[in-house]
C-alpha beads as a LAMMPS data file, in Angstrom:
LAMMPS data file: protein, C-alpha beads

83 atoms
82 bonds

1 atom types
1 bond types

-500.0 500.0 xlo xhi
-500.0 500.0 ylo yhi
-500.0 500.0 zlo zhi

Masses

1 110.0

Atoms # bond

1 1 1 0.000 0.000 0.000
2 1 1 2.903 2.354 0.741
3 1 1 4.348 1.832 -2.742
4 1 1 0.942 2.490 -4.289
5 1 1 0.572 5.712 -2.265
6 1 1 4.060 6.818 -3.215
7 1 1 3.324 6.351 -6.900
8 1 1 0.046 8.261 -6.584
9 1 1 1.822 11.063 -4.724
10 1 1 4.601 11.275 -7.285
11 1 1 2.400 11.341 -10.380
12 1 1 -0.821 12.986 -9.155
13 1 1 0.093 15.165 -6.165
14 1 1 -0.464 15.261 -2.424
15 1 1 -4.246 15.042 -2.328
16 1 1 -4.884 11.927 -4.406
17 1 1 -3.641 9.245 -1.923
18 1 1 -5.757 10.794 0.830
19 1 1 -8.816 11.081 -1.382
20 1 1 -8.523 7.420 -2.376
21 1 1 -8.061 6.478 1.284
22 1 1 -11.183 8.469 2.187
23 1 1 -13.206 6.679 -0.495
24 1 1 -11.962 3.296 0.745
25 1 1 -12.991 4.211 4.312
26 1 1 -16.400 5.406 3.103
27 1 1 -16.918 2.216 1.106
28 1 1 -15.929 0.137 4.137
29 1 1 -18.335 2.072 6.383
30 1 1 -21.208 1.608 3.930
31 1 1 -20.567 -2.118 3.639
32 1 1 -20.360 -2.440 7.411
33 1 1 -23.593 -0.477 7.837
34 1 1 -25.507 -2.676 5.408
35 1 1 -24.094 -5.916 6.805
36 1 1 -24.918 -5.006 10.412
37 1 1 -28.348 -3.723 9.392
38 1 1 -29.186 -6.931 7.546
39 1 1 -28.118 -9.223 10.400
40 1 1 -30.139 -7.519 13.138
41 1 1 -33.674 -8.625 13.797
42 1 1 -35.718 -5.536 14.733
43 1 1 -38.314 -7.533 16.706
44 1 1 -35.745 -8.946 19.137
45 1 1 -33.922 -5.653 19.654
46 1 1 -36.974 -3.700 20.805
47 1 1 -37.085 -5.200 24.280
48 1 1 -34.374 -4.009 26.648
49 1 1 -34.852 -7.077 28.843
50 1 1 -33.923 -9.520 26.091
51 1 1 -30.217 -8.575 26.230
52 1 1 -27.693 -11.041 27.540
53 1 1 -26.402 -10.170 30.950
54 1 1 -22.727 -9.357 31.340
55 1 1 -20.365 -10.425 34.064
56 1 1 -20.379 -8.132 37.125
57 1 1 -17.235 -6.058 37.676
58 1 1 -16.521 -7.562 41.103
59 1 1 -16.414 -11.030 39.605
60 1 1 -13.984 -9.870 36.930
61 1 1 -11.766 -8.244 39.545
62 1 1 -11.603 -11.526 41.466
63 1 1 -10.033 -13.259 38.459
64 1 1 -6.298 -13.717 39.163
65 1 1 -5.268 -12.951 35.573
66 1 1 -7.170 -9.680 35.612
67 1 1 -5.607 -8.829 38.972
68 1 1 -2.111 -9.464 37.600
69 1 1 -2.744 -7.277 34.544
70 1 1 -4.257 -4.493 36.659
71 1 1 -1.303 -4.612 39.050
72 1 1 1.192 -4.519 36.199
73 1 1 -0.565 -1.531 34.618
74 1 1 -0.612 0.278 37.957
75 1 1 3.115 -0.293 38.457
76 1 1 3.918 0.918 34.960
77 1 1 1.879 4.072 35.490
78 1 1 3.616 4.761 38.810
79 1 1 7.009 4.227 37.185
80 1 1 6.145 6.630 34.340
81 1 1 4.970 9.339 36.731
82 1 1 8.239 9.198 38.676
83 1 1 10.317 9.923 35.567

Bonds

1 1 1 2
2 1 2 3
3 1 3 4
4 1 4 5
5 1 5 6
6 1 6 7
7 1 7 8
8 1 8 9
9 1 9 10
10 1 10 11
11 1 11 12
12 1 12 13
13 1 13 14
14 1 14 15
15 1 15 16
16 1 16 17
17 1 17 18
18 1 18 19
19 1 19 20
20 1 20 21
21 1 21 22
22 1 22 23
23 1 23 24
24 1 24 25
25 1 25 26
26 1 26 27
27 1 27 28
28 1 28 29
29 1 29 30
30 1 30 31
31 1 31 32
32 1 32 33
33 1 33 34
34 1 34 35
35 1 35 36
36 1 36 37
37 1 37 38
38 1 38 39
39 1 39 40
40 1 40 41
41 1 41 42
42 1 42 43
43 1 43 44
44 1 44 45
45 1 45 46
46 1 46 47
47 1 47 48
48 1 48 49
49 1 49 50
50 1 50 51
51 1 51 52
52 1 52 53
53 1 53 54
54 1 54 55
55 1 55 56
56 1 56 57
57 1 57 58
58 1 58 59
59 1 59 60
60 1 60 61
61 1 61 62
62 1 62 63
63 1 63 64
64 1 64 65
65 1 65 66
66 1 66 67
67 1 67 68
68 1 68 69
69 1 69 70
70 1 70 71
71 1 71 72
72 1 72 73
73 1 73 74
74 1 74 75
75 1 75 76
76 1 76 77
77 1 77 78
78 1 78 79
79 1 79 80
80 1 80 81
81 1 81 82
82 1 82 83
């Protein structure tokens, strides 16, 4: 993709790679919108009680792997603030 952008920049100017990138992003957003819209069933999504229930935060915090990750992130943040 970088080579393609470089060629576009060299032959057509600064704007063309960004315009093509914007059209690709727009095309991707439109496809995503139509795919998500076609997979949802509007009858099931009307009731707010029909959602699946998530895991409570206290139960997640009791998980040892989550505790290790949270502790590591806290230590990294403390180390960065000291510098």
